C-alpha positions as CSV (number, residue, x, y, z in Angstrom):
1,M,-39.4,-158.9,185.0
2,C,-41.7,-158.2,188.0
3,S,-41.0,-159.6,191.3
4,S,-43.5,-161.3,193.0
5,R,-43.4,-158.1,195.4
6,K,-45.1,-155.8,192.5
7,I,-47.9,-159.0,192.0
8,L,-49.3,-159.7,194.9
9,W,-49.9,-156.1,195.3
10,S,-50.9,-155.6,191.5
11,L,-53.1,-158.3,192.7
12,L,-54.0,-156.2,195.7
13,L,-54.8,-153.5,194.0
14,L,-56.9,-155.4,190.8
15,S,-59.1,-157.5,194.0
16,V,-59.7,-154.0,195.5
17,L,-61.0,-152.3,192.8
18,E,-63.1,-155.7,191.6
19,V,-64.5,-155.5,196.1
20,G,-65.6,-152.5,194.8
21,L,-67.3,-153.3,191.6
22,G,-69.6,-155.5,193.3
23,V,-70.1,-153.5,195.6
24,A,-71.1,-150.2,193.5
25,S,-73.3,-153.5,191.3
26,I,-75.0,-154.0,193.8
27,V,-76.4,-150.6,194.6
28,L,-76.8,-150.3,191.3
29,G,-79.6,-153.2,190.7
30,A,-81.1,-152.2,194.2
31,V,-81.6,-148.4,192.3
32,G,-82.3,-149.9,188.9
33,I,-85.5,-152.5,191.3
34,S,-86.1,-149.4,193.0
35,A,-87.1,-147.5,190.2
36,V,-89.2,-149.9,188.1
37,R,-90.8,-151.5,190.7
38,G,-93.9,-149.7,189.7
39,E,-93.8,-150.0,185.9
40,H,-93.2,-153.3,185.7
41,K,-90.9,-157.1,186.8
42,P,-87.2,-155.8,187.6
43,Q,-85.6,-157.4,184.5
44,Q,-82.4,-155.4,185.5
45,G,-78.9,-157.4,185.7
46,D,-78.1,-157.4,189.4
47,A,-75.9,-159.8,190.3
48,S,-72.4,-158.8,190.5
49,P,-69.5,-161.8,190.3
50,F,-66.7,-159.7,191.9
51,L,-67.7,-159.2,195.0
52,V,-67.0,-162.7,195.4
53,C,-64.1,-162.7,192.5
54,G,-62.3,-159.2,194.2
55,M,-63.3,-160.9,198.1
56,C,-60.8,-164.2,196.2
57,G,-58.3,-162.2,195.3
58,V,-57.1,-160.2,198.9
59,L,-57.1,-163.9,200.3
60,C,-54.4,-165.2,197.4
61,A,-53.1,-162.3,197.6
62,R,-52.4,-162.7,201.7
63,K,-52.3,-166.9,201.6
64,R,-50.7,-167.5,198.1
65,T,-51.0,-171.4,198.5
66,G,-51.8,-173.0,195.4
67,L,-54.8,-174.1,196.5
68,I,-56.1,-170.3,197.6
69,M,-54.5,-169.6,193.7
70,I,-56.6,-172.1,192.1
71,L,-59.8,-170.7,193.8
72,F,-59.1,-167.5,192.4
73,S,-58.6,-167.5,189.5
74,A,-61.3,-169.8,188.7
75,C,-63.1,-166.4,190.5
76,C,-62.0,-164.3,188.2
77,I,-62.8,-166.6,185.3
78,C,-66.5,-167.5,186.4
79,G,-66.6,-163.4,186.7
80,L,-65.7,-162.9,183.6
81,I,-68.3,-165.0,181.7
82,G,-71.2,-163.8,184.8
83,G,-69.6,-160.1,184.0
84,I,-69.5,-160.5,180.1
85,L,-73.3,-161.7,180.3
86,N,-74.8,-159.6,182.4
87,F,-73.5,-156.8,180.0
88,Q,-75.2,-158.4,177.2
89,F,-78.1,-158.9,179.6
90,V,-78.0,-155.5,180.9
91,R,-77.4,-154.3,176.1
92,A,-80.7,-155.8,175.4
93,L,-82.5,-153.7,178.1
94,S,-81.3,-150.9,177.4
95,K,-82.6,-150.6,174.1
96,K,-86.0,-151.4,175.3
97,P,-87.3,-147.8,175.2
98,S,-87.2,-147.3,178.5
99,S,-86.5,-143.9,181.2
100,M,-83.6,-145.2,183.3
101,H,-81.2,-145.7,179.8
102,S,-78.2,-143.4,182.3
103,V,-78.8,-146.7,184.5
104,H,-78.1,-149.4,182.0
105,L,-75.3,-147.7,180.7
106,A,-74.1,-147.6,184.1
107,A,-74.3,-151.0,184.1
108,M,-72.4,-151.8,181.5
109,T,-69.8,-149.2,182.0
110,L,-69.3,-151.4,185.4
111,A,-69.2,-154.8,184.3
112,C,-66.7,-153.7,181.0
113,L,-64.2,-152.6,184.6
114,G,-65.8,-155.9,185.8
115,I,-64.5,-157.8,183.0
116,S,-60.7,-156.3,182.3
117,S,-59.8,-156.9,186.1
118,C,-60.7,-160.0,185.7
119,T,-58.6,-160.9,182.4
120,L,-55.6,-158.6,184.2
121,S,-56.0,-161.0,187.9
122,T,-56.1,-165.0,185.7
123,W,-53.7,-163.0,184.3
124,L,-51.8,-161.0,187.2
125,T,-52.4,-165.1,189.2
126,C,-50.7,-167.1,186.3
127,R,-47.5,-164.5,186.6
128,L,-47.5,-165.1,190.8
129,A,-47.8,-169.2,190.5
130,S,-45.1,-169.0,188.8
131,S,-43.0,-166.8,190.5
132,E,-44.3,-168.7,193.3
133,Q,-42.9,-172.7,191.5
134,Q,-39.3,-170.4,191.2
135,R,-39.4,-169.3,194.4
136,M,-40.9,-173.5,195.9
137,F,-38.2,-175.1,193.2
138,L,-34.3,-172.2,194.4
139,E,-35.4,-173.6,197.9
140,R,-35.6,-177.4,197.1
141,E,-32.2,-177.1,194.7
142,H,-30.6,-175.3,197.5
143,S,-31.8,-177.0,200.3
144,L,-29.8,-180.4,198.2
145,H,-26.8,-178.7,198.0
146,H,-26.1,-177.7,201.0
147,S,-27.4,-181.3,202.5
148,H,-25.1,-182.9,199.6
149,E,-22.4,-180.1,201.3
150,M,-23.3,-181.6,204.7
151,T,-22.9,-184.5,203.5
152,D,-19.3,-183.9,201.4
153,K,-17.9,-182.7,205.4
154,V,-19.6,-185.4,207.8
155,A,-18.1,-188.0,205.2
156,H,-14.5,-185.6,205.5
157,V,-14.5,-185.7,209.0
158,K,-15.3,-189.9,209.3
159,R,-12.1,-189.6,206.5
160,K,-9.4,-187.6,209.3
161,K,-10.2,-189.4,211.7
162,S,-9.9,-192.6,210.6
163,F,-6.7,-191.4,209.6
């Protein structure tokens, strides 16, 4: 079983990768838009949900609260859906005869990498949430056990004083 620290580092690494994919996707979209400006209306899927997803992942790795983990999971799922849609739109565009075949291929590759990283990030977030829940349960168990010990000690001291 992975430790919480390994999960956090893996999540942070994937989040940085997603930020990079998001920036690369935006740059590739800008290149695609500037290349087709004179020919026809820009249609390439240049929106990148991976940038927002990666930033939420970095936040989740730093602050492991339940709300942030839920936000990050939701962003990953939206990034997954957005990546699939982006891939489908670019795939449909790449079937048309165009001089931008290499740009379309790069956009589809980025979308596939983003989809994979969002899927892994969602899974890691679930593992992290499970690990945090277990840690909190053990802390509560220890706290309850400690309070029972203190109650027993106080009762024992009171019994000694009454004799």
